[in-house]
DOZA-921877 format. One line per field, with one value per residue (C-alpha): x, y, z. Coordinates in nm, 2 decimals. Example, Ala and Ser with C-alpha at 12.3 -4.5 7.8 and 13.67 -1.06 7.14 Angstrom:
DOZA-921877
c1: c(1.23	1.37);
c2: c(-0.45	-0.11);
c3: c(0.78	0.71);
This chain:
DOZA-921877
c1: c(-0.25	-0.59	-0.86	-1.15	-1.57	-1.77	-1.98	-1.72	-1.58	-1.86	-1.97	-1.60	-1.60	-1.94	-1.84	-1.55	-1.74	-1.98	-1.73	-1.73	-1.37	-1.42	-1.13	-1.30	-1.37	-1.57	-1.43	-1.19	-1.32	-1.27	-1.10	-0.93	-0.70	-0.34	-0.24	0.08	0.36	0.72	0.79	0.73	0.69	0.50	0.15	0.07	-0.25	-0.07	0.29	0.24	-0.09	-0.08	-0.32	-0.47	-0.64	-0.51	-0.30	0.03	-0.11	-0.26	0.09	0.23	0.00	0.03	0.43	0.42	0.14	0.36	0.65	0.47	0.51	0.82	1.04	0.92	0.87	0.51	0.37	0.00	-0.08	-0.40	-0.52	-0.72	-0.93	-1.14	-1.38	-1.60	-1.38	-1.00	-0.88	-1.18	-0.99	-0.69	-0.63	-0.96	-0.95	-0.61	-0.48	-0.42	-0.07	0.23	0.52	0.82	1.05	1.12	1.07	1.22	1.60	1.87	1.92	1.55	1.29	1.05	1.28	1.44	1.08	0.91	1.14	1.18	0.81	0.73	0.91	0.73	0.37	0.42	0.51	0.24	0.00	0.08	0.14	-0.22	-0.39	-0.48	-0.54	-0.28	-0.12	0.22	0.09	0.40	0.37	0.47	0.57	0.54	0.73	0.57	0.87	1.24	1.26	1.01	1.20	1.53	1.31	1.25	1.60	1.73	1.45	1.60	1.95	1.84	1.64	1.96	2.15	1.90	1.87	1.53	1.41	1.30	1.41	1.32	1.11	1.10	0.81	0.75	0.72	0.50	0.28	0.24	0.21	-0.08	-0.20	-0.39	-0.16	0.06	0.41	0.58	0.96	0.96	0.86	1.01	0.86	0.85	0.81	0.78	0.50	0.14	-0.19	-0.34	-0.68	-0.60	-0.93	-0.86	-0.49	-0.63	-0.85	-0.56	-0.38	-0.61	-0.70	-0.35	-0.35	-0.61	-0.50	-0.21	-0.41	-0.42	-0.72	-0.88	-1.08	-1.31	-1.51	-1.27	-1.12	-0.79	-0.84	-0.51	-0.25	-0.01	0.37	0.44	0.80	0.87	0.74	0.99	0.65	0.45	0.15	-0.16	-0.45	-0.75	-1.03	-1.39	-1.65	-1.75	-2.13	-2.18	-1.94	-1.81	-1.41	-1.20	-0.85	-0.59	-0.19	0.10	0.44	0.52	0.30	0.32	0.14	0.01	-0.29	-0.27	-0.45	-0.47	-0.09	0.00	-0.30	-0.14	0.20	0.10	-0.06	0.27	0.56	0.62	0.51	0.85	0.82	0.43	0.36	0.13	-0.10	-0.12	-0.37	-0.38	-0.71	-0.70	-1.01	-1.05	-1.25	-1.44	-1.46	-1.76	-1.65	-1.53	-1.21	-0.98	-0.89	-0.50	-0.36	-0.10	-0.08	0.02	0.18	0.29	0.68	0.71	0.71	0.97	0.80	0.45	0.27	0.16	0.26	0.02	-0.32	-0.23	-0.46	-0.48	-0.67	-0.84	-0.82	-1.14	-0.96	-1.13	-1.01	-0.96	-0.81	-0.66	-0.56	-0.52	-0.39	-0.62	-0.50	-0.78	-0.84	-1.07	-0.90	-1.30	-1.38	-1.43	-1.67	-1.50	-1.56	-1.72	-1.51	-1.16	-1.27	-1.22	-0.83	-0.79	-0.94	-0.65	-0.41	-0.59	-0.59	-0.19	-0.14	-0.47	-0.62	-0.88	-1.05	-1.41	-1.51	-1.82	-1.77	-1.56	-1.73	-1.59	-1.59	-1.46	-1.20	-0.96	-0.67	-0.31	-0.16	0.12	0.39	0.46	0.34	0.65	0.68	0.64	0.94	1.29	1.44	1.78	1.97	1.80	1.86	1.90	1.55	1.42	1.70	1.37	1.20	1.44	1.59	1.44	1.64	1.58	1.40	1.44	1.21	1.03	1.34	1.36	1.11	1.31	1.15	1.07	0.94	1.05	0.84	0.89	0.97	1.12	1.18	1.12	1.40	1.32	0.99	1.12	0.91	0.72	0.75	0.61	0.51	0.40	0.37	0.28	0.11	0.21	0.40	0.28	0.06	0.34	0.56	0.35	0.48	0.85	0.70	0.66	0.96	1.12	0.88	0.99	1.35	1.33	1.16	1.36	1.72);
c2: c(0.39	0.54	0.35	0.53	0.44	0.27	0.59	0.79	0.57	0.42	0.72	0.74	0.37	0.34	0.66	0.48	0.16	0.38	0.57	0.49	0.33	0.11	-0.15	-0.29	-0.64	-0.89	-1.18	-1.34	-1.48	-1.86	-1.76	-1.42	-1.33	-1.28	-0.98	-0.75	-0.88	-0.79	-1.11	-1.16	-1.54	-1.56	-1.68	-1.55	-1.32	-1.02	-0.92	-0.85	-0.96	-0.78	-0.93	-0.67	-0.36	-0.16	0.16	-0.05	-0.29	0.02	0.21	-0.09	-0.19	0.19	0.18	-0.15	-0.02	0.31	0.11	0.08	0.47	0.53	0.26	0.23	-0.14	-0.36	-0.46	-0.52	-0.55	-0.66	-0.58	-0.84	-0.73	-0.97	-0.67	-0.47	-0.17	-0.09	0.01	-0.15	-0.30	-0.18	0.10	0.24	0.20	0.36	0.68	0.87	0.98	1.05	0.89	1.04	0.74	0.77	0.39	0.15	0.12	0.15	-0.10	-0.20	-0.17	0.05	0.32	0.30	0.32	0.56	0.81	0.76	0.75	1.04	1.24	1.09	1.12	1.48	1.59	1.37	1.50	1.85	1.79	1.63	1.86	1.56	1.66	1.66	1.89	1.89	1.92	1.80	1.56	1.55	1.27	1.35	1.17	1.15	0.98	0.97	0.67	0.77	1.09	0.88	0.66	1.00	1.11	0.76	0.85	1.19	1.06	0.82	1.05	1.27	0.99	0.94	1.29	1.31	1.65	1.63	1.85	1.86	2.14	2.29	2.23	2.56	2.61	2.30	2.48	2.79	2.62	2.34	2.42	2.12	1.87	1.74	1.61	1.58	1.54	1.63	1.66	1.56	1.75	1.58	1.85	1.65	1.42	1.48	1.37	1.28	1.20	0.83	0.80	1.08	0.91	0.58	0.73	0.90	0.60	0.37	0.65	0.66	0.30	0.26	0.56	0.36	0.08	-0.12	-0.39	-0.37	-0.75	-0.68	-0.92	-1.18	-1.42	-1.60	-1.97	-2.13	-2.04	-2.27	-2.18	-2.30	-2.46	-2.27	-1.96	-1.96	-2.06	-1.77	-1.81	-1.94	-1.79	-1.92	-1.67	-1.69	-1.44	-1.37	-1.30	-1.59	-1.86	-1.87	-1.95	-1.87	-1.83	-1.59	-1.66	-1.39	-1.39	-1.20	-1.20	-0.95	-1.06	-0.76	-0.92	-0.74	-0.94	-1.21	-1.20	-1.53	-1.71	-1.61	-1.72	-2.02	-2.13	-2.09	-2.18	-2.54	-2.63	-2.55	-2.18	-2.12	-1.83	-1.80	-1.47	-1.26	-0.97	-0.71	-0.53	-0.16	0.01	0.39	0.62	0.95	1.29	1.47	1.76	2.11	2.10	1.99	2.01	2.02	2.12	1.87	1.49	1.39	1.04	0.87	0.76	0.42	0.10	-0.16	-0.48	-0.34	-0.45	-0.05	0.30	0.33	0.50	0.85	1.19	1.21	1.43	1.43	1.69	1.87	1.91	1.61	1.45	1.09	0.86	0.49	0.25	0.00	-0.34	-0.67	-1.00	-1.16	-1.46	-1.35	-1.09	-0.98	-0.87	-0.50	-0.43	-0.20	-0.34	-0.13	-0.29	-0.14	0.21	0.20	0.10	0.36	0.63	0.60	0.62	0.96	1.11	1.05	1.30	1.47	1.51	1.76	1.49	1.43	1.06	1.13	1.23	0.98	0.66	0.34	0.45	0.19	-0.07	-0.19	-0.47	-0.49	-0.74	-0.88	-1.16	-1.23	-1.06	-0.87	-0.51	-0.21	-0.01	-0.13	-0.21	-0.02	-0.37	-0.48	-0.22	-0.46	-0.50	-0.87	-1.05	-1.23	-0.94	-0.69	-0.87	-0.68	-0.93	-1.32	-1.47	-1.86	-1.90	-1.73	-1.71	-1.61	-1.38	-1.09	-0.82	-0.63	-0.73	-0.55	-0.54	-0.85	-0.70	-0.98	-1.19	-1.57	-1.78	-2.10	-1.92	-1.67	-1.36	-1.38	-1.08	-1.13	-0.80	-0.95	-0.77	-0.44	-0.30	0.09	0.27	0.13	0.43	0.64	0.41	0.30	0.48	0.38	0.03	0.04	0.15	-0.13	-0.39	-0.29	-0.27	-0.64	-0.74	-0.56	-0.49);
c3: c(0.74	0.82	0.65	0.45	0.57	0.27	0.29	0.16	-0.06	-0.26	-0.46	-0.60	-0.70	-0.84	-1.04	-1.14	-1.22	-1.46	-1.65	-2.00	-2.04	-2.34	-2.29	-1.93	-1.96	-1.68	-1.84	-2.11	-2.41	-2.46	-2.79	-2.71	-3.00	-2.96	-2.89	-2.99	-2.77	-2.72	-2.88	-3.24	-3.19	-2.88	-2.87	-2.57	-2.55	-2.36	-2.28	-1.92	-1.64	-1.34	-1.09	-0.82	-0.89	-0.59	-0.63	-0.66	-0.91	-1.12	-1.12	-1.20	-1.48	-1.55	-1.59	-1.82	-2.06	-2.10	-2.24	-2.59	-2.60	-2.38	-2.52	-2.88	-2.81	-2.90	-2.52	-2.44	-2.06	-1.88	-1.49	-1.34	-1.04	-0.84	-0.74	-0.96	-0.99	-0.87	-0.53	-0.33	-0.08	0.13	-0.14	-0.05	0.33	0.40	0.58	0.25	0.43	0.24	0.44	0.50	0.49	0.88	1.04	0.81	0.83	0.64	0.35	0.31	0.03	0.24	0.30	-0.04	-0.21	0.02	-0.02	-0.37	-0.42	-0.19	-0.45	-0.71	-0.60	-0.49	-0.84	-1.01	-0.81	-0.87	-1.24	-1.28	-1.01	-0.78	-0.43	-0.18	0.08	0.25	0.61	0.85	1.11	1.46	1.68	2.04	2.29	2.68	2.81	2.83	2.64	2.42	2.33	2.27	2.02	1.85	1.86	1.68	1.39	1.37	1.34	1.07	0.91	0.84	0.71	0.42	0.36	0.50	0.70	1.06	1.34	1.72	1.81	2.16	2.40	2.41	2.05	2.02	2.28	2.07	1.74	1.85	2.22	2.21	2.18	2.47	2.47	2.78	2.69	2.32	1.98	1.65	1.32	1.00	0.73	0.42	0.53	0.36	0.23	-0.09	-0.26	-0.30	-0.51	-0.74	-0.77	-0.86	-1.10	-1.28	-1.27	-1.44	-1.69	-1.81	-1.80	-2.05	-2.24	-2.28	-2.45	-2.12	-2.05	-1.68	-1.62	-1.32	-1.10	-1.21	-0.96	-1.03	-0.95	-1.13	-1.28	-1.48	-1.54	-1.87	-1.92	-1.59	-1.71	-2.03	-2.24	-2.01	-1.79	-1.86	-1.54	-1.50	-1.37	-1.27	-1.32	-0.98	-1.09	-1.33	-1.20	-1.54	-1.63	-1.91	-1.93	-2.08	-2.16	-2.08	-2.10	-1.79	-1.47	-1.17	-0.86	-0.70	-0.51	-0.18	0.08	-0.18	-0.27	-0.07	-0.29	-0.60	-0.47	-0.38	-0.71	-0.88	-0.61	-0.49	-0.14	-0.01	-0.11	-0.03	0.21	0.52	0.50	0.82	0.84	1.06	1.07	1.20	1.32	1.30	1.50	1.39	1.61	1.60	1.84	1.68	1.93	1.99	1.60	1.52	1.17	1.16	1.17	1.52	1.58	1.92	1.97	1.79	1.96	1.80	1.75	1.71	1.39	1.32	1.42	1.70	1.71	1.56	1.48	1.13	0.87	0.55	0.27	0.43	0.75	0.93	1.23	1.24	1.47	1.41	1.37	1.62	1.56	1.57	1.42	1.23	1.02	0.73	0.49	0.44	0.80	0.79	1.09	1.36	1.67	1.94	2.20	2.02	2.12	2.51	2.46	2.18	2.39	2.68	2.38	2.22	2.52	2.61	2.31	2.29	2.64	2.54	2.33	2.46	2.45	2.37	2.06	1.94	1.75	1.57	1.19	0.97	0.96	0.69	0.69	0.61	0.43	0.64	0.58	0.96	1.28	1.29	1.39	1.15	1.25	1.26	1.60	1.72	1.68	1.38	1.11	0.86	0.82	0.74	0.52	0.35	0.23	0.16	-0.18	-0.48	-0.71	-0.72	-0.45	-0.33	-0.05	0.25	0.48	0.84	1.00	1.22	1.43	1.11	0.79	0.48	0.16	-0.08	-0.41	-0.64	-0.94	-0.81	-0.90	-1.14	-1.26	-1.56	-1.58	-1.26	-1.01	-0.68	-0.44	-0.11	0.24	0.04	0.34	0.47	0.29	0.01	-0.12	-0.10	-0.26	-0.55	-0.84	-0.72	-0.69	-1.06	-1.17	-0.94	-1.11	-1.49	-1.38	-1.27	-1.57	-1.82	-1.66);
């Protein structure tokens, strides 16, 4: 995923903060009154609480809040976000790529939800006039081994009805003469880009129109599972400006806290089921020269075991070119300063597929951090087609399980904790999958 610089994000986020949305709060009242819930006997303040206001949390909260109109049931939903507005962490520092679903292997949640989410997202953006474009994407190979990896992707994509096609080197030179591919090009025509900020603004508006409450500047400091969740959950939050604490109760709890998802998990789970977060920092690099500027996204052939898709070329809706991300393991999820020294390695990777790039026109631009559950790869290895069995279940989870060479999303009801759904390791393709993840969560809670 490509991360957007603070300079381009701030105006949209500040305008979102100033938007007169009457249902936003800063802190819960110590005397919060009982809300309408799905159970007429419940004393919980809300039917649903979603912790984390990134694009996935917004999509989930919106879906749950709309149950009132869609299913004709009484329901209330609160979205709790630690920042001053929604989407200020991973969701505001991503590539805005709509992924096709090529890399994640059979029988994984990433494949299932990316493909479903891609169709939902294109449709939603078209209906709601959210900026997007189906740009297409090339995966380029420089060696015979890399081309074999591309052919494996092509065979897999055919098995899951995702369109890809090998194109000849002569066609490639004709269409994009600046792009180098020595042994082959695989085209993904359904890959695209989206205005993630416009998407999140729309999701938040829908959520609030459905009666949902947004609570910003509120860090969750404690969670009590009342009678193992059968009596709901008590959530303690601290106002990040005043330090004041308050609490709220809910019947069902969804952990969509992204970079801090393991922290929320560990507040609820016993010691044997707690998780350790890993943070993959990705630096991005701007390009100020007028050429070369391909009109299509360009990715290198994937390397199984790599915690990313390699430094690649992406575009924004204004046609600006950026390169990245690389992978740097960090301990601090708030360490968002791009590293000058990372540019040296990136130049070599960029020159492999775009040799005409002027290194003097490249500069560190911004960085973002992806929430990981391990240092496993982002691509399913050829002999590991089932993904990580601990992460691929969308039913009931009982523990962290073994780590393999690929880490799937974790989206599951937690065994022994009624009404608690965990979303962990929601990195790329989380943006693409967001609307499908929302469907998945609702099914887990109500199927």
